[in-house]
C-alpha positions as CSV (number, residue, x, y, z in Angstrom):
1,M,7.3,33.8,43.4
2,T,8.4,31.6,40.5
3,V,9.5,28.1,41.4
4,R,12.6,26.9,39.5
5,L,13.5,23.2,39.5
6,Q,17.2,22.7,38.7
7,S,16.9,19.4,36.8
8,A,14.3,17.3,35.0
9,D,14.3,14.4,37.5
10,A,12.5,11.3,36.1
11,S,10.3,11.1,39.1
12,V,9.0,14.6,38.5
13,I,8.3,14.0,34.8
14,A,6.8,10.5,35.0
15,P,3.2,11.4,35.9
16,Y,3.0,13.6,32.8
17,A,4.9,11.4,30.4
18,V,3.1,8.0,30.9
19,P,-0.7,7.6,30.5
20,A,-2.8,5.3,32.7
21,F,-4.6,2.6,30.6
22,L,-8.1,2.4,32.1
23,R,-10.5,-0.5,31.3
24,L,-13.8,1.3,31.1
25,E,-15.9,-1.4,29.6
26,R,-15.5,-5.0,28.5
27,N,-14.1,-3.9,25.1
28,L,-13.2,-0.3,25.8
29,T,-9.9,1.0,27.1
30,A,-8.8,4.6,27.6
31,A,-5.3,6.0,27.5
32,K,-5.8,8.6,30.2
33,F,-3.2,11.4,30.2
34,E,-2.5,13.9,32.9
35,L,-1.0,16.2,30.3
36,M,-0.9,14.6,26.9
37,K,1.0,17.3,25.1
38,F,3.9,16.8,27.5
39,T,4.9,13.9,25.4
40,P,5.6,15.8,22.1
41,A,6.8,18.9,23.9
42,K,9.5,16.9,25.7
43,R,10.5,15.1,22.5
44,I,10.7,18.3,20.5
45,L,12.7,20.2,23.1
46,D,15.1,17.3,23.8
47,D,15.8,17.0,20.0
48,A,16.4,20.7,19.7
49,L,18.8,20.7,22.7
50,A,20.6,17.6,21.5
51,S,21.1,19.1,18.0
52,G,22.2,22.5,19.2
53,R,19.3,24.4,17.6
54,L,18.3,25.3,21.1
55,P,21.2,26.3,23.3
56,P,21.2,25.8,27.1
57,G,19.3,28.7,28.6
58,G,17.9,29.6,25.2
59,Q,14.6,31.2,24.2
60,V,11.5,29.2,23.1
61,I,8.6,30.9,21.4
62,E,5.3,29.2,20.5
63,S,1.6,29.8,19.9
64,S,-0.6,27.7,22.3
65,S,-3.4,28.4,24.7
66,G,-3.8,24.8,26.0
67,T,-2.0,21.7,27.1
68,F,1.0,22.3,24.8
69,A,1.5,25.7,26.5
70,L,1.4,24.2,29.9
71,A,3.7,21.3,28.9
72,L,6.3,23.8,27.5
73,S,6.0,25.9,30.6
74,I,6.8,22.9,32.9
75,L,9.7,21.7,30.7
76,C,11.2,25.1,30.2
77,S,11.1,25.6,33.9
78,L,12.8,22.2,34.5
79,Y,15.4,22.8,31.8
80,G,16.2,26.5,32.7
81,L,14.9,27.8,29.3
82,K,13.1,31.1,28.6
83,L,9.6,30.8,27.2
84,T,7.3,33.2,25.4
85,L,3.8,32.0,24.7
86,V,1.3,33.6,22.3
87,T,-2.1,32.6,23.6
88,G,-5.8,33.4,23.3
89,P,-7.8,34.3,26.3
90,V,-7.1,31.8,29.1
91,S,-8.8,31.1,32.4
92,E,-7.3,32.6,35.6
93,I,-6.0,29.3,36.8
94,V,-4.3,28.5,33.5
95,R,-2.7,32.0,33.4
96,W,-1.5,31.6,37.0
97,R,0.1,28.3,36.2
98,L,1.9,29.5,33.0
99,E,3.2,32.6,34.6
100,N,4.1,30.9,37.9
101,L,6.3,28.5,35.8
102,G,8.1,31.5,34.3
103,A,6.4,31.9,30.9
104,T,5.9,35.4,29.4
105,L,2.4,35.6,27.8
106,H,1.2,37.6,24.8
107,I,-2.6,37.3,25.0
108,V,-4.4,37.8,21.7
109,E,-8.1,38.5,21.5
110,A,-10.2,36.9,18.8
111,S,-10.3,38.9,15.5
112,R,-13.5,38.8,13.6
113,N,-11.7,40.1,10.5
114,C,-9.0,37.4,10.6
115,E,-9.5,34.3,8.4
116,G,-8.7,31.3,10.5
117,G,-9.9,33.0,13.7
118,I,-7.9,33.3,16.8
119,Q,-5.3,30.7,15.9
120,Q,-4.4,32.7,12.7
121,A,-4.4,35.9,14.8
122,R,-2.0,34.3,17.3
123,L,0.3,33.2,14.5
124,E,0.6,36.7,13.1
125,V,1.8,37.9,16.6
126,L,4.2,34.9,16.8
127,H,5.8,35.8,13.5
128,R,6.5,39.3,14.7
129,L,8.1,38.0,17.9
130,L,10.3,35.6,15.9
131,A,11.4,38.4,13.7
132,D,12.5,40.3,16.8
133,N,14.2,37.2,18.3
134,P,15.8,35.5,15.3
135,T,17.8,33.0,17.5
136,A,14.7,31.8,19.3
137,F,13.5,28.2,18.9
138,W,10.0,27.6,17.5
139,P,8.6,24.1,18.3
140,Q,6.0,24.3,15.5
141,Q,3.7,21.7,17.1
142,Y,1.2,21.8,14.2
143,T,3.6,20.4,11.6
144,N,6.6,19.1,13.5
145,P,6.8,15.4,12.6
146,L,8.2,14.7,16.1
147,N,4.7,15.5,17.5
148,A,3.2,12.3,16.1
149,A,6.4,10.3,16.4
150,S,6.6,11.0,20.1
151,Y,3.6,8.7,20.8
152,R,5.1,5.7,19.1
153,E,6.7,4.3,22.4
154,I,3.4,4.6,24.2
155,A,1.5,2.7,21.5
156,Q,4.2,0.1,21.4
157,D,4.0,-0.3,25.2
158,Y,0.3,-1.0,25.0
159,L,0.9,-3.7,22.3
160,D,3.7,-5.2,24.4
161,R,1.2,-5.8,27.2
162,G,-0.5,-8.2,24.8
163,R,-3.5,-6.0,24.1
164,R,-5.3,-5.9,20.8
165,V,-6.7,-2.8,19.2
166,D,-9.4,-3.0,16.4
167,T,-10.7,0.6,16.6
168,I,-8.9,3.7,17.8
169,V,-10.9,6.8,18.6
170,G,-9.3,10.2,19.2
171,T,-10.0,13.9,18.9
172,V,-8.1,15.9,16.4
173,G,-6.3,19.2,17.0
174,S,-2.8,19.4,15.8
175,G,-3.1,15.8,14.6
176,G,-0.2,14.4,16.6
177,S,-1.7,12.0,19.1
178,L,-4.4,10.1,17.0
179,F,-2.2,9.7,14.0
180,G,0.9,9.0,16.1
181,F,-0.9,6.1,17.8
182,A,-2.6,4.9,14.6
183,R,0.6,4.8,12.6
184,L,2.2,2.2,15.0
185,L,-1.0,0.3,15.7
186,R,-1.8,-0.1,12.0
187,L,1.5,-1.9,11.5
188,A,0.3,-4.5,14.0
189,N,-3.2,-4.6,12.6
190,P,-3.7,-3.3,9.0
191,N,-7.4,-3.5,9.5
192,L,-7.3,-1.0,12.3
193,K,-10.3,1.4,12.1
194,V,-9.2,5.0,12.8
195,V,-12.0,7.2,14.0
196,A,-11.3,11.0,14.1
197,V,-13.4,13.2,16.3
198,D,-13.8,16.9,15.5
199,H,-15.5,20.0,16.8
200,N,-18.5,21.3,14.7
201,R,-16.8,24.7,14.2
202,S,-13.5,23.2,13.1
203,V,-12.1,23.4,9.6
204,V,-9.9,20.3,10.0
205,F,-12.1,18.0,7.9
206,G,-13.8,20.7,5.8
207,A,-17.1,21.1,7.8
208,E,-19.1,24.3,7.3
209,A,-19.1,26.4,10.4
210,R,-22.3,28.1,9.4
211,R,-24.4,25.1,10.5
212,I,-23.6,24.9,14.2
213,T,-25.5,25.7,17.3
214,R,-25.1,29.0,19.1
215,M,-23.5,27.1,22.0
216,C,-20.8,25.6,19.7
217,R,-20.2,29.0,18.1
218,E,-20.0,31.1,21.3
219,T,-18.0,28.7,23.5
220,F,-15.5,27.6,20.8
221,E,-12.7,29.9,22.1
222,Q,-13.7,29.4,25.8
223,I,-13.1,25.7,25.7
224,L,-10.9,25.4,22.6
225,A,-9.1,22.1,23.1
226,M,-9.8,20.3,19.8
227,G,-10.5,21.2,16.3
228,A,-8.9,24.2,14.6
229,G,-9.6,27.3,12.6
230,I,-6.5,26.8,10.3
231,P,-5.1,23.7,8.5
232,M,-2.9,21.4,10.6
233,G,0.0,19.8,8.9
234,N,0.1,16.7,11.1
235,V,-3.4,15.6,10.2
236,E,-3.4,12.5,8.0
237,H,-6.8,12.6,6.3
238,G,-6.0,9.6,4.3
239,A,-5.5,7.5,7.4
240,C,-9.1,8.0,8.6
241,D,-11.9,5.5,8.3
242,E,-14.6,7.6,9.9
243,V,-15.0,11.1,11.2
244,H,-17.5,12.3,13.9
245,W,-18.4,15.9,14.7
246,V,-19.5,16.1,18.3
247,P,-21.2,19.3,19.5
248,V,-20.2,21.0,22.7
249,P,-23.4,20.2,24.6
250,R,-22.7,16.5,24.2
251,M,-19.1,16.9,25.3
252,V,-20.3,18.7,28.5
253,Q,-22.9,16.1,29.2
254,K,-20.4,13.3,28.9
255,V,-17.7,15.0,31.0
256,H,-20.2,15.3,33.9
257,S,-21.6,11.8,33.6
258,F,-18.0,10.4,33.4
259,H,-17.2,12.3,36.6
260,R,-20.2,10.9,38.4
261,K,-19.3,7.4,37.2
262,T,-15.5,7.4,37.9
263,G,-14.6,10.5,39.9
264,L,-12.2,11.5,37.1
265,L,-12.2,15.2,36.1
266,V,-11.6,15.5,32.3
267,G,-12.0,18.2,29.7
268,P,-14.1,18.6,26.6
269,S,-11.8,16.8,24.3
270,S,-12.0,13.7,26.5
271,G,-15.7,14.1,26.7
272,A,-15.9,14.1,22.9
273,A,-13.6,11.1,22.6
274,L,-15.6,9.1,25.2
275,T,-18.9,9.9,23.5
276,V,-17.7,8.3,20.3
277,A,-15.7,5.5,21.8
278,E,-18.5,4.3,24.0
279,W,-20.9,4.3,21.0
280,Y,-18.5,2.1,19.0
281,A,-17.9,-0.2,22.0
282,R,-21.7,-0.7,22.3
283,N,-22.3,-1.1,18.6
284,E,-19.3,-3.3,17.8
285,P,-19.0,-5.6,20.8
286,D,-16.5,-8.0,19.2
287,R,-14.0,-5.2,18.5
288,E,-11.4,-3.9,21.0
289,V,-11.7,-0.1,21.2
290,L,-8.9,2.2,22.4
291,T,-9.6,5.9,23.0
292,I,-7.3,8.8,24.0
293,L,-8.3,11.1,26.9
294,P,-6.0,14.0,26.4
295,D,-7.0,16.7,28.9
296,H,-7.5,17.2,32.7
297,G,-10.6,19.2,33.7
298,V,-8.9,21.8,35.9
299,R,-8.6,24.4,33.2
300,Y,-12.3,24.4,32.8
301,V,-13.4,25.2,36.4
302,E,-14.5,28.7,35.2
303,T,-16.6,27.2,32.3
304,M,-17.7,23.6,32.1
305,F,-17.7,23.1,35.9
306,D,-19.1,26.5,36.9
307,P,-22.8,26.4,37.9
308,H,-23.6,29.8,36.4
309,W,-22.0,28.9,33.0
310,L,-23.9,25.6,33.1
311,D,-27.2,27.4,33.8
312,T,-26.6,29.6,30.7
313,W,-26.5,26.5,28.5
314,A,-28.8,24.2,30.5
315,Q,-31.4,23.6,27.8
316,D,-28.7,22.9,25.1
317,I,-27.0,20.4,27.4
318,R,-30.3,18.6,28.3
319,E,-31.2,18.3,24.6
320,A,-27.9,16.9,23.4
321,A,-28.2,13.9,21.1
322,T,-27.1,10.5,22.4
323,A,-26.4,8.9,19.0
324,P,-25.0,10.2,15.7
325,I,-26.8,10.8,12.5
326,E,-25.0,9.2,9.5
327,I,-24.3,11.6,6.6
328,E,-22.9,11.0,3.2
329,R,-21.0,14.3,2.4
330,L,-19.5,17.2,4.1
331,G,-22.2,19.5,3.0
332,D,-24.6,17.5,5.2
333,V,-22.8,18.2,8.5
334,A,-25.5,19.4,10.8
335,P,-25.6,21.1,14.2
336,Q,-26.0,17.8,16.0
337,W,-23.6,14.8,16.4
338,C,-22.8,13.6,12.9
339,R,-20.9,10.6,11.5
340,L,-19.3,10.3,8.0
341,K,-17.5,7.3,6.5
342,W,-14.3,8.8,5.3
343,C,-12.8,5.6,3.9
344,R,-9.1,6.6,4.0
345,R,-9.6,9.3,1.3
346,S,-7.8,12.6,1.0
347,F,-9.2,15.9,2.0
348,E,-9.5,16.9,-1.7
349,E,-11.4,13.8,-2.5
350,M,-13.9,14.4,0.3
351,A,-14.2,18.1,0.2
352,G,-14.1,18.5,-3.6
353,R,-11.4,21.2,-3.3
354,P,-7.7,21.4,-2.4
355,Q,-7.0,21.9,1.3
356,A,-6.4,25.5,2.2
357,P,-2.7,26.5,2.3
358,R,-1.0,26.1,5.7
359,P,-0.3,29.3,7.7
360,A,2.8,31.2,6.6
361,G,5.9,29.6,8.1
362,Y,4.4,26.3,8.9
363,Q,6.2,23.8,6.7
364,P,6.3,20.1,7.6
């Protein structure tokens, strides 16, 4: 049975739309989201409905396997819209939630012959669906400027509480949250340090996927919640002061220790952000650090919180590094946790080559 709510009552939406600001250490605060991508999904759909590009009861088609997919499913159910999602393999609990909310799923398996991996393979299916449904609305989360703009009010609310931010730490997927926060916070503090956190297999900052551990390679699609196999138009490379590549074993280690400490169940993106944010808070005690915790842990009950899955990778997790190695160039990115001073330079300046073209159809 599919549950249909007739209206998007504010009391229903509020838990998703507003993060809790948690004081974790003396100089470390976390913006803890229940479902972070709800914020841009709502902004994008509201804008499309208001402009008429998406008619009442209309069709939405998007590529997403994660929190944006769930956010769209909730909102389309609330708004009475039809939703088709092109996803990669998803856990049983995620699949149940998406379909229970009324979404139609097109599940795409990874393609070894597809440059850009599963994300590019999903986009190819999405384009075919759009061709068959020319009146459908495509949110384009990867390059839609409303993605980043949607976080402005949340960042402003934090400043309005009288809080200072010297360093912001966030994981990078589509690029919306970190750079949406940073854009507003840097107006208040031009010296704001922006620290981006990436997955070792991701191409977002030009790292070489050949030099990663087996665990990072084999679990990338199982726990894909950060990083990307294709360029993302909302990523502002020139806004970054530093970039960290955090391997999966360290993410898992941090998620479990955070749960023991706080009782909060978060996902791997949050584990990566916490890893780096706690390191900065310890090493720069006079700076106020804000980090973004984007994901709940429930979608990982079949992986990161499953005893058998954990046993498979027990040695990797035990041996995870607890501090980064500092590197000087992208070619030095190693399988362990790495840190590179990006110094607000462009992708081309750092990588020595132009950034790869965006996927067909993705125009900012």
